C-alpha positions as CSV (number, residue, x, y, z in Angstrom):
1,X,-38.4,-14.8,-11.3
2,X,-36.7,-13.4,-7.6
3,X,-36.0,-16.2,-5.4
4,X,-37.3,-16.5,-1.9
5,X,-35.1,-16.0,1.0
6,X,-35.4,-18.5,3.7
7,X,-35.7,-17.1,7.3
8,X,-33.1,-17.5,9.9
9,X,-33.3,-20.7,12.4
10,X,-33.7,-19.6,16.4
11,X,-30.2,-20.9,16.9
12,X,-28.7,-18.7,14.1
13,X,-30.5,-15.7,15.5
14,X,-28.9,-16.4,18.7
15,X,-25.6,-16.5,17.2
16,X,-26.1,-13.1,15.2
17,X,-27.2,-11.7,18.5
18,X,-23.8,-12.4,20.1
19,X,-22.1,-10.7,17.4
20,X,-23.9,-7.4,17.9
21,X,-26.3,-7.8,15.2
22,X,-29.5,-9.4,16.6
23,X,-31.8,-7.3,14.6
24,X,-29.9,-7.4,11.3
25,X,-31.9,-8.7,8.3
26,X,-29.8,-11.6,7.2
27,X,-30.2,-14.5,4.5
28,X,-29.5,-17.9,5.8
29,X,-28.3,-20.5,3.5
30,X,-30.3,-21.0,0.5
31,X,-31.9,-23.9,-0.1
32,X,-31.6,-25.9,-3.5
33,X,-34.9,-24.5,-4.8
34,X,-33.9,-20.8,-4.5
35,X,-31.2,-21.4,-7.3
36,X,-27.9,-20.5,-7.1
37,X,-27.5,-17.4,-5.1
38,X,-24.0,-15.7,-4.4
39,X,-24.2,-13.9,-1.0
40,X,-21.5,-11.1,-0.4
41,X,-21.0,-9.6,3.0
42,X,-20.0,-5.7,3.2
43,X,-20.1,-3.0,5.4
44,X,-20.5,-0.6,2.8
45,X,-24.2,0.6,1.6
46,X,-24.7,1.3,-2.4
47,X,-25.4,4.9,-2.4
48,X,-27.3,5.0,-5.9
49,X,-27.5,3.1,-9.1
50,X,-26.7,6.1,-11.4
51,X,-23.4,4.7,-13.3
52,X,-22.4,8.4,-14.2
53,X,-22.8,9.8,-10.6
54,X,-22.1,6.8,-8.2
55,X,-18.8,5.9,-6.5
56,X,-17.1,3.8,-3.9
57,X,-16.5,0.1,-4.0
58,X,-20.0,-0.6,-3.1
59,X,-21.3,1.5,-6.2
60,X,-18.6,-0.1,-8.4
61,X,-19.7,-3.6,-7.2
62,X,-23.4,-3.1,-8.5
63,X,-22.2,-1.0,-11.7
64,X,-19.9,-3.6,-12.8
65,X,-22.5,-6.1,-12.5
66,X,-25.6,-4.8,-14.1
67,X,-24.0,-2.3,-16.5
68,X,-21.4,-2.5,-19.3
69,X,-18.5,-0.6,-20.4
70,X,-16.6,-0.9,-23.9
71,X,-14.1,-3.1,-22.5
72,X,-13.5,-4.9,-18.8
73,X,-10.3,-5.5,-16.7
74,X,-9.1,-8.7,-16.1
75,X,-5.9,-10.7,-15.1
76,X,-2.9,-10.2,-12.6
77,X,-1.3,-7.7,-13.9
78,X,-4.4,-6.4,-15.2
79,X,-5.2,-5.6,-19.0
80,X,-8.0,-4.5,-20.9
81,X,-10.6,-7.3,-22.6
82,X,-13.5,-6.9,-24.6
83,X,-16.9,-5.7,-23.0
84,X,-19.3,-4.2,-25.0
85,X,-16.4,-3.7,-27.9
86,X,-15.3,-7.0,-29.2
87,X,-12.3,-5.2,-31.0
88,X,-10.8,-1.8,-31.1
89,X,-7.8,0.1,-33.0
90,X,-5.5,2.4,-32.0
91,X,-3.9,5.1,-34.0
92,X,-0.1,5.7,-33.9
93,X,-0.2,8.9,-31.9
94,X,-2.6,7.2,-29.4
95,X,-5.1,9.9,-30.0
96,X,-8.0,8.1,-31.9
97,X,-9.4,4.8,-30.7
98,X,-12.1,3.3,-33.0
99,X,-14.4,0.4,-31.1
100,X,-16.2,-2.5,-32.9
101,X,-19.4,-3.3,-30.9
102,X,-20.2,-6.9,-30.2
103,X,-23.3,-7.5,-32.3
104,X,-24.7,-9.8,-29.8
105,X,-25.0,-7.1,-26.9
106,X,-28.3,-6.2,-25.8
107,X,-30.1,-4.0,-22.9
108,X,-32.0,-5.6,-20.4
109,X,-35.2,-4.2,-22.5
110,X,-34.1,-6.2,-25.4
111,X,-33.0,-3.6,-27.3
112,X,-29.7,-3.6,-29.1
113,X,-26.5,-1.7,-27.7
114,X,-25.7,0.9,-30.3
115,X,-23.1,3.3,-31.0
116,X,-25.4,6.1,-30.3
117,X,-25.7,4.5,-27.1
118,X,-22.1,4.8,-26.3
119,X,-21.8,8.4,-27.6
120,X,-25.0,9.4,-25.4
121,X,-23.5,7.7,-22.3
122,X,-20.0,9.7,-22.4
123,X,-21.7,12.9,-23.3
124,X,-24.3,12.5,-20.2
125,X,-20.9,11.6,-18.0
126,X,-18.9,14.5,-19.1
127,X,-22.0,16.8,-18.6
128,X,-22.7,15.7,-14.9
129,X,-19.1,15.7,-14.2
130,X,-19.8,13.4,-11.0
131,X,-18.8,9.6,-10.4
132,X,-15.8,8.4,-12.6
133,X,-16.1,11.0,-15.2
134,X,-12.9,12.4,-13.3
135,X,-11.1,9.7,-15.4
136,X,-11.9,11.1,-18.7
137,X,-12.3,14.8,-17.8
138,X,-10.1,17.1,-20.6
139,X,-9.2,13.9,-22.4
140,X,-12.5,12.9,-23.8
141,X,-14.6,15.8,-25.8
142,X,-18.0,14.6,-26.3
143,X,-18.1,16.8,-29.7
144,X,-15.5,14.7,-31.0
145,X,-17.0,10.9,-30.2
146,X,-18.5,9.7,-33.7
147,X,-21.1,7.1,-34.1
148,X,-19.4,6.0,-37.4
149,X,-22.3,3.6,-37.7
150,X,-24.8,1.4,-35.6
151,X,-21.8,-0.8,-34.6
152,X,-18.9,1.5,-34.8
153,X,-17.7,4.2,-32.3
154,X,-14.7,6.6,-33.1
155,X,-13.1,8.8,-30.2
156,X,-10.6,11.5,-31.2
157,X,-8.9,12.2,-27.7
158,X,-8.2,15.9,-26.9
159,X,-4.6,14.9,-26.1
160,X,-2.5,11.4,-25.7
161,X,-3.5,9.2,-22.7
162,X,-1.6,6.4,-22.0
163,X,-4.2,5.0,-19.5
164,X,-7.2,5.4,-21.8
165,X,-7.9,1.8,-22.2
166,X,-7.2,1.1,-18.6
167,X,-9.8,3.8,-17.5
168,X,-12.8,2.5,-19.9
169,X,-13.8,-0.3,-17.4
170,X,-15.3,2.3,-15.2
171,X,-17.3,4.3,-18.0
172,X,-20.6,2.5,-18.2
173,X,-23.2,2.6,-21.2
174,X,-26.8,3.3,-20.5
175,X,-29.5,2.8,-22.9
176,X,-30.5,6.2,-24.2
177,X,-34.2,5.6,-24.7
178,X,-34.9,4.5,-21.4
179,X,-33.1,7.7,-19.9
180,X,-34.6,10.0,-22.0
181,X,-37.9,8.8,-21.2
182,X,-37.3,9.7,-17.7
183,X,-35.3,12.6,-17.9
184,X,-37.3,14.8,-15.4
185,X,-35.3,18.0,-14.8
186,X,-32.0,16.6,-13.7
187,X,-30.8,14.7,-16.6
188,X,-32.4,11.3,-15.6
189,X,-30.6,11.3,-12.1
190,X,-33.5,10.6,-9.9
191,X,-34.7,8.1,-11.8
192,X,-31.6,6.4,-12.1
193,X,-30.8,6.5,-8.5
194,X,-33.3,3.5,-8.0
195,X,-33.5,2.1,-11.6
196,X,-31.2,0.6,-14.2
197,X,-31.0,0.9,-18.0
198,X,-28.0,-1.5,-18.6
199,X,-27.0,-4.3,-20.5
200,X,-24.9,-6.3,-18.0
201,X,-25.2,-9.8,-17.1
202,X,-27.6,-9.0,-13.8
203,X,-30.5,-6.7,-13.0
204,X,-31.7,-5.2,-9.7
205,X,-34.2,-7.6,-8.6
206,X,-34.9,-5.8,-4.7
207,X,-33.1,-3.5,-2.9
208,X,-33.4,-2.5,1.2
209,X,-31.0,0.2,1.8
210,X,-29.0,-0.2,4.8
211,X,-29.7,-4.2,4.8
212,X,-29.4,-5.8,1.3
213,X,-29.2,-5.2,-2.4
214,X,-30.2,-8.5,-4.4
215,X,-29.3,-9.1,-8.3
216,X,-30.9,-11.5,-10.5
217,X,-29.4,-13.0,-13.8
218,X,-30.6,-11.2,-16.8
219,X,-33.1,-13.1,-19.0
220,X,-31.1,-11.8,-22.2
221,X,-27.6,-11.9,-20.5
222,X,-25.7,-12.0,-23.8
223,X,-22.0,-12.1,-22.2
224,X,-19.9,-15.0,-22.9
225,X,-18.2,-17.0,-20.2
226,X,-21.0,-16.8,-17.5
227,X,-21.1,-19.2,-14.4
228,X,-24.1,-20.6,-13.0
229,X,-25.4,-17.9,-10.6
230,X,-28.9,-17.0,-10.6
231,X,-28.4,-14.1,-8.8
232,X,-26.0,-12.2,-6.1
233,X,-27.2,-10.8,-2.7
234,X,-24.8,-7.6,-1.3
235,X,-25.5,-8.3,2.4
236,X,-24.7,-5.4,4.7
237,X,-23.0,-6.6,7.7
238,X,-21.5,-3.6,9.7
239,X,-19.1,-5.6,11.9
240,X,-16.1,-7.3,10.3
241,X,-16.4,-10.0,12.8
242,X,-19.9,-10.7,11.9
243,X,-18.8,-11.3,8.2
244,X,-16.3,-13.8,9.7
245,X,-18.6,-15.6,11.6
246,X,-21.3,-15.5,8.7
247,X,-18.7,-17.1,6.4
248,X,-17.6,-19.6,8.6
249,X,-21.3,-20.8,9.2
250,X,-21.7,-20.9,5.4
251,X,-24.5,-18.0,5.5
252,X,-22.4,-16.1,3.3
253,X,-20.2,-16.8,0.4
254,X,-17.6,-13.9,0.3
255,X,-16.8,-11.3,2.6
256,X,-14.7,-8.5,1.5
257,X,-13.8,-6.2,4.6
258,X,-11.9,-8.5,6.9
259,X,-9.5,-7.4,9.2
260,X,-5.8,-8.7,9.7
261,X,-7.0,-10.6,12.8
262,X,-10.1,-12.2,11.2
263,X,-8.0,-13.5,8.4
264,X,-5.8,-15.0,11.2
265,X,-8.8,-16.4,12.6
266,X,-9.7,-18.0,9.6
267,X,-6.7,-19.9,8.7
268,X,-7.2,-23.4,8.2
269,X,-11.2,-22.8,8.6
270,X,-13.1,-25.7,7.2
271,X,-14.5,-24.7,3.9
272,X,-12.7,-21.4,3.6
273,X,-10.3,-19.8,1.0
274,X,-8.1,-16.8,2.3
275,X,-7.2,-14.3,-0.4
276,X,-4.2,-12.2,0.7
277,X,-3.1,-10.3,-2.4
278,X,-1.0,-7.2,-3.1
279,X,-2.6,-4.2,-4.7
280,X,-2.3,-0.4,-5.3
281,X,-4.4,0.1,-2.5
282,X,-3.6,3.3,-0.3
283,X,-4.9,4.2,3.3
284,X,-4.5,8.1,4.0
285,X,-6.5,10.0,6.3
286,X,-7.2,13.4,4.6
287,X,-6.9,16.9,6.4
288,X,-9.4,19.7,6.0
289,X,-6.9,22.1,4.2
290,X,-9.5,24.5,3.2
291,X,-11.7,25.1,6.4
292,X,-10.9,25.2,10.3
293,X,-8.0,24.7,12.0
294,X,-6.0,22.3,9.5
295,X,-6.1,25.0,7.0
296,X,-3.1,25.8,8.4
297,X,-0.1,24.3,6.9
298,X,2.1,24.4,10.1
299,X,-0.7,22.5,11.9
300,X,-1.1,20.1,9.3
301,X,2.9,19.4,9.6
302,X,2.6,19.3,13.4
303,X,0.2,16.5,13.1
304,X,2.1,14.6,10.4
305,X,5.2,14.5,12.6
306,X,2.9,13.6,15.8
307,X,1.1,10.4,14.4
308,X,2.8,7.2,15.5
309,X,3.2,5.4,11.9
310,X,4.3,2.3,13.6
311,X,1.3,1.9,15.5
312,X,-0.6,2.3,12.3
313,X,1.2,-0.3,10.4
314,X,1.0,-2.8,13.5
315,X,-2.7,-2.2,13.7
316,X,-3.1,-2.5,9.7
317,X,-1.5,-6.2,9.7
318,X,-0.8,-7.2,6.5
319,X,0.5,-3.9,5.5
320,X,3.7,-1.6,5.0
321,X,4.1,2.2,5.2
322,X,3.2,4.5,2.5
323,X,6.1,6.8,1.3
324,X,4.1,9.7,0.0
325,X,1.0,10.0,-2.2
326,X,1.7,7.1,-4.6
327,X,1.5,3.5,-3.5
328,X,4.8,1.5,-3.7
329,X,5.9,0.1,-7.0
330,X,3.8,1.8,-9.1
331,X,5.6,3.7,-12.2
332,X,7.5,6.9,-11.0
333,X,6.9,5.9,-7.2
334,X,10.0,7.4,-5.2
335,X,10.9,4.9,-2.4
336,X,13.6,7.4,-1.3
337,X,11.2,10.3,-0.8
338,X,11.4,12.3,2.5
339,X,8.2,11.7,4.1
340,X,7.3,12.6,7.8
341,X,7.7,9.8,10.5
342,X,7.0,10.2,14.1
343,X,9.2,13.2,15.8
344,X,7.5,15.0,18.4
345,X,10.5,17.4,18.6
346,X,9.7,18.6,15.0
347,X,6.0,18.1,15.6
348,X,6.2,20.7,18.5
349,X,8.1,23.1,16.3
350,X,5.9,23.4,13.7
351,X,2.8,23.7,16.3
352,X,4.6,26.6,17.8
353,X,4.4,28.3,14.1
354,X,1.0,27.7,14.0
355,X,-2.1,29.4,14.8
356,X,-2.5,27.0,18.1
357,X,1.0,27.1,19.4
358,X,-0.2,25.6,22.5
359,X,-2.8,23.1,20.9
360,X,-5.7,23.2,23.4
361,X,-8.2,22.6,20.3
362,X,-10.5,19.8,19.7
363,X,-10.6,18.1,15.9
364,X,-13.2,15.7,14.5
365,X,-12.3,12.6,12.8
366,X,-15.1,10.4,11.2
367,X,-14.8,6.7,10.0
368,X,-17.2,4.2,8.5
369,X,-19.6,2.5,11.0
370,X,-18.4,-0.7,12.0
371,X,-15.2,-0.7,10.0
372,X,-13.0,-2.1,12.9
373,X,-9.9,-1.0,11.0
374,X,-10.9,2.8,10.7
375,X,-12.0,2.8,14.1
376,X,-8.3,1.3,15.4
377,X,-6.5,4.2,13.2
378,X,-8.6,6.8,14.5
379,X,-7.9,5.6,18.2
380,X,-4.0,5.9,17.3
381,X,-4.5,9.4,15.8
382,X,-6.4,10.4,19.3
383,X,-3.4,9.1,21.2
384,X,-0.9,10.7,18.7
385,X,-2.5,14.2,19.0
386,X,-2.3,14.3,23.0
387,X,1.3,14.8,22.7
388,X,0.3,18.1,21.0
389,X,-2.4,19.0,23.7
390,X,-5.1,18.2,20.7
391,X,-8.4,16.5,21.7
392,X,-9.9,14.5,18.9
393,X,-13.6,13.6,18.6
394,X,-14.1,10.3,17.0
395,X,-17.5,9.9,14.9
396,X,-18.7,7.0,13.2
397,X,-20.7,7.3,10.3
398,X,-22.6,5.4,7.4
399,X,-20.5,5.7,4.2
400,X,-23.3,7.6,2.4
401,X,-23.1,10.6,5.0
402,X,-19.6,10.7,4.5
403,X,-20.0,10.9,0.9
404,X,-22.4,14.0,1.5
405,X,-19.9,15.5,3.9
406,X,-17.5,15.6,1.2
407,X,-19.5,18.0,-1.0
408,X,-17.7,21.2,0.5
409,X,-14.9,22.5,2.8
410,X,-17.6,23.4,5.6
411,X,-19.0,20.1,5.9
412,X,-15.9,18.3,5.6
413,X,-14.7,17.2,8.9
414,X,-10.9,17.6,10.0
415,X,-9.7,14.3,9.7
416,X,-11.2,11.7,6.8
417,X,-9.8,8.3,6.5
418,X,-9.7,7.1,2.8
419,X,-9.1,3.5,1.5
420,X,-8.3,4.2,-2.5
421,X,-8.0,1.2,-4.5
422,X,-6.6,2.1,-8.2
423,X,-9.1,1.2,-10.7
424,X,-6.1,0.8,-13.2
425,X,-2.4,0.6,-12.6
426,X,-1.2,3.7,-13.5
427,X,0.2,6.6,-11.2
428,X,-2.4,8.9,-12.8
429,X,-5.1,6.7,-10.9
430,X,-4.4,7.7,-7.5
431,X,-2.7,11.0,-8.4
432,X,-5.8,12.6,-10.1
433,X,-8.5,11.3,-8.1
434,X,-7.0,12.3,-4.9
435,X,-4.9,15.1,-5.4
436,X,-6.3,17.2,-8.7
437,X,-8.7,20.0,-7.6
438,X,-11.0,18.6,-10.3
439,X,-12.2,16.0,-7.8
440,X,-12.8,18.7,-5.1
441,X,-16.3,17.8,-3.7
442,X,-16.1,14.3,-4.3
443,X,-14.7,11.7,-1.2
444,X,-11.3,10.9,-3.3
445,X,-10.3,14.7,-2.7
446,X,-13.0,16.9,-1.2
447,X,-10.7,19.8,-0.4
448,X,-7.3,19.4,-1.5
449,X,-6.2,22.0,-4.5
450,X,-2.9,23.1,-5.7
451,X,-2.2,25.0,-9.0
452,X,1.5,23.5,-8.9
453,X,0.2,19.9,-8.2
454,X,-2.8,20.1,-10.9
455,X,-0.2,21.1,-13.5
456,X,2.2,18.2,-12.7
457,X,-0.9,15.7,-12.5
458,X,-2.1,16.9,-16.0
459,X,1.6,16.7,-17.5
460,X,2.0,13.4,-16.3
461,X,-1.4,11.9,-17.7
462,X,-0.9,13.2,-21.0
463,X,2.8,12.3,-21.3
464,X,3.5,8.8,-23.4
465,X,7.3,8.3,-22.5
466,X,7.7,6.2,-19.4
467,X,11.1,7.8,-18.7
468,X,9.8,11.5,-18.9
469,X,6.5,10.3,-16.8
470,X,8.9,9.0,-13.7
471,X,10.4,12.7,-13.6
472,X,7.1,14.3,-13.6
473,X,6.0,11.9,-10.9
474,X,9.0,12.6,-8.9
475,X,8.1,16.5,-8.8
476,X,4.4,15.7,-7.9
477,X,5.1,13.4,-4.9
478,X,7.8,16.2,-3.5
479,X,5.2,18.9,-4.0
480,X,2.3,17.0,-2.4
481,X,4.4,16.2,0.6
482,X,5.5,19.7,0.9
483,X,1.5,20.7,1.1
484,X,0.9,18.2,3.7
485,X,-2.7,17.5,3.0
486,X,-2.7,13.8,4.1
487,X,-1.5,11.7,6.8
488,X,0.2,9.2,4.5
489,X,-0.8,5.8,6.0
490,X,-0.5,2.3,5.0
491,X,-0.8,0.1,1.9
492,X,-2.5,-3.0,3.1
493,X,-2.8,-6.0,1.1
494,X,-6.1,-6.9,-0.2
495,X,-7.8,-9.3,2.1
496,X,-10.8,-11.3,0.9
497,X,-12.2,-14.7,2.2
498,X,-14.7,-17.1,0.4
499,X,-16.4,-20.4,0.8
500,X,-14.7,-23.4,-1.1
501,X,-17.9,-23.4,-3.1
502,X,-17.2,-20.5,-5.2
503,X,-15.5,-21.3,-8.4
504,X,-13.7,-19.6,-11.2
505,X,-12.7,-17.0,-8.8
506,X,-9.5,-15.2,-10.3
507,X,-7.9,-12.0,-8.3
508,X,-7.5,-8.8,-10.2
509,X,-5.5,-6.3,-8.3
510,X,-7.9,-3.5,-9.2
511,X,-11.2,-2.9,-7.3
512,X,-10.8,-6.4,-6.0
513,X,-13.6,-5.8,-3.4
514,X,-16.2,-4.8,-5.9
515,X,-16.5,-8.5,-7.1
516,X,-17.5,-9.0,-10.9
517,X,-19.8,-12.2,-10.4
518,X,-20.5,-13.1,-13.9
519,X,-17.6,-15.8,-14.3
520,X,-18.6,-17.3,-10.9
521,X,-20.5,-20.8,-10.2
522,X,-21.5,-22.2,-6.6
523,X,-21.0,-25.8,-6.8
């Protein structure tokens, strides 16, 4: 049964009006009769419910709570733990993985999860080639996935892949019968945009795009280790200050988009717990390398040397500067890599070699509506480009619209800011998603393409020996920096805050803003 939401008091509405959200639909504290409902404040809408096409941290939140993968990720440092698979075996050469499904696993329909559902899900994901399928592209061949029996599935990989277990938490299993009953003409994509065919601990109870998404505890939730939650609400609050104020008032339990200033303001706040932890989370500003003025490499290099990097890191607060495309500290990262830092003389030298030697152009940068940090970074870019006589149009956009703009070079803006949080702690994660041409058309890497870089990424992800991988990723970093596809920005600490009432939370440094809610309780 879906719990009812109480309405805001007049006093609370006036407070929200002062924060610029008088018209927001916003749940107040839920009464005891409503059950244990965890409310998470986010500024990012959920694009759709299809586990094989949706992407972004908001989609990751929904998918990891309403669907199950074969294995999940847990702990710090992160490791693979049982999901639908209660155990698994790996061959010595790292190419064969056999998973034994938990016999208790059932879909929301009540039907048992079988090896056929697993084979179907991976085949569908590979065929659609969207969402998280990039993680297993050219590694998992659907024709070499075998349902050994009802509860056993065997993968024979096309080549060794050291990070295979690490990517599986983002490959979700759908109920074959439910999807096939609603295939339509697009492999069920239209149906799964707003319907769920999963086995996860929660189901979608209701949704109001742009406002909130409400999950309810599945009646037949089979997963062990659950908390006392009856449901979860993903509440859209565009302004981070509004998230912070709502958290302080006890109107939400967790806020996931807070700025450094918000975290400072919450220090010592009664009933609030701050979480400030390092993770492999890059922030870069991607440039349109295929269409428009920035397809000129000399202009891209001019921009790269004009940026006020110190202003970027100061605006980020709890952060440090990126040194190239890989996050600091990950396997293969080169801390001595020669990367651009502000040097206006060198910037003007590259500008003089470009197709716009005197500047005199206007470029466009988009950012997520309400995300204050990205707005500040945009203003720093505006100020930095003035030295090159280049103007910058800054356009706030809703996240789904930004995703849509990534579909082609013609619709992609000149500058596109991207936070990329590693889903697995391996250089392949950032390298493949952010720089391999197979990702073109997706927000992680809409347009950048380089045969040399592609080859290095493919070599790195299929090499098992760690020392050999370090050398491969050294060459990868040098090649990417030479192409200047991005402004390499900052590595931010993950900043979350929650009410003391939230129990059993444990930080994991991958996709930590896409909260996995099943273990949590409210006291």
